[in-house]
C-alpha positions in Angstrom: 93.7 98.6 101.5 94.5 100.8 98.7 95.2 104.5 99.2 98.0 107.3 99.8 97.3 110.7 102.3 99.1 114.1 102.1 98.7 117.3 103.7 96.5 118.2 100.5 95.4 115.0 98.9 93.8 111.4 99.2 93.7 109.6 96.4 92.0 105.8 96.8 90.7 102.9 94.5 87.1 103.1 93.6 85.1 100.7 96.0 88.0 100.6 98.7 87.8 100.9 102.4 89.0 104.6 104.1 90.5 103.9 106.8 93.0 105.9 109.2 93.6 106.8 113.2 93.3 110.4 114.3 94.4 111.9 117.7 93.4 115.3 119.0 95.4 116.9 122.0 92.0 117.2 123.6 89.2 115.1 124.6 86.5 114.4 122.0 84.0 113.9 124.2 80.6 114.3 122.6 82.0 115.4 119.3 81.1 114.8 115.5 83.8 114.3 113.0 82.0 114.9 109.9 83.7 113.6 106.2 82.2 115.7 103.0 83.3 114.9 99.5 82.3 117.2 97.0 82.6 117.4 93.1 83.7 120.6 91.2 80.4 122.9 91.7 78.3 121.0 93.6 76.4 122.1 96.7 75.7 118.4 98.0 78.0 116.1 99.2 78.7 113.0 97.0 80.1 111.4 99.8 79.1 112.4 103.5 80.0 110.7 106.6 79.4 111.7 110.5 81.4 109.6 113.1 80.3 110.2 116.4 82.0 106.3 118.0 85.7 107.2 118.6 88.0 104.8 119.6 89.4 106.4 122.5 87.3 110.5 123.1 88.9 111.4 127.0 92.2 110.9 125.6 91.4 112.1 121.7 91.2 109.2 119.5 89.3 108.5 116.9 89.1 107.0 113.1 88.6 108.1 110.1 86.7 105.4 108.1 84.6 105.3 104.8 82.9 102.2 104.1 83.2 100.6 100.7 79.7 101.2 99.8 80.7 105.0 100.9 83.9 105.3 98.0 82.3 102.7 95.4 81.2 106.4 93.1 82.4 107.6 89.6 86.1 107.7 89.3 87.1 111.1 88.7 88.8 114.1 91.2 86.6 115.6 94.4 86.7 118.1 97.3 87.3 116.8 100.8 87.1 118.8 103.8 87.1 117.0 107.4 85.4 118.7 110.7 84.9 118.4 114.3 82.7 119.5 115.8 82.7 119.8 119.8 79.3 120.0 122.3 79.8 123.4 122.9 79.2 124.2 119.1 82.9 125.1 118.0 84.0 123.9 114.9 87.4 122.4 113.6 88.5 122.3 110.2 91.6 120.2 110.0 91.6 118.8 106.9 93.2 120.6 104.5 95.1 121.9 107.3 95.6 124.9 105.5 92.8 127.4 104.9 94.0 128.9 101.8 94.3 125.3 99.9 91.4 122.5 98.8 91.9 119.1 99.6 91.8 116.8 96.5 89.9 112.9 97.3 90.6 111.0 94.0 89.2 108.3 93.4 91.1 105.4 90.7 89.7 102.6 88.9 91.4 99.6 89.5 94.2 98.3 87.1 94.1 95.4 85.9 97.4 93.7 85.1 
């Protein structure tokens, strides 16, 4: 597993799995987490993933998971956004945490020796 995560950037090796647990301070029963990765200037995401099965929805625990097939895209710099939509329709973007910034999703080729 080769990735780094900061408040506004995720770097991953092309074709690697991205998996990180998240904890919301409320129930996420019936909620959908949406992960979208976009290339600059494009409206359609190059990666789109909806997560509806959570580790412990009652206690707000889920797992953000992008399988290796989803991250096997052209190396480069993209933008990522993660949001959660509750059963009542309320939607909140939680990554990037600051609405005034964009979060980068950097895909790197595997470096060989």
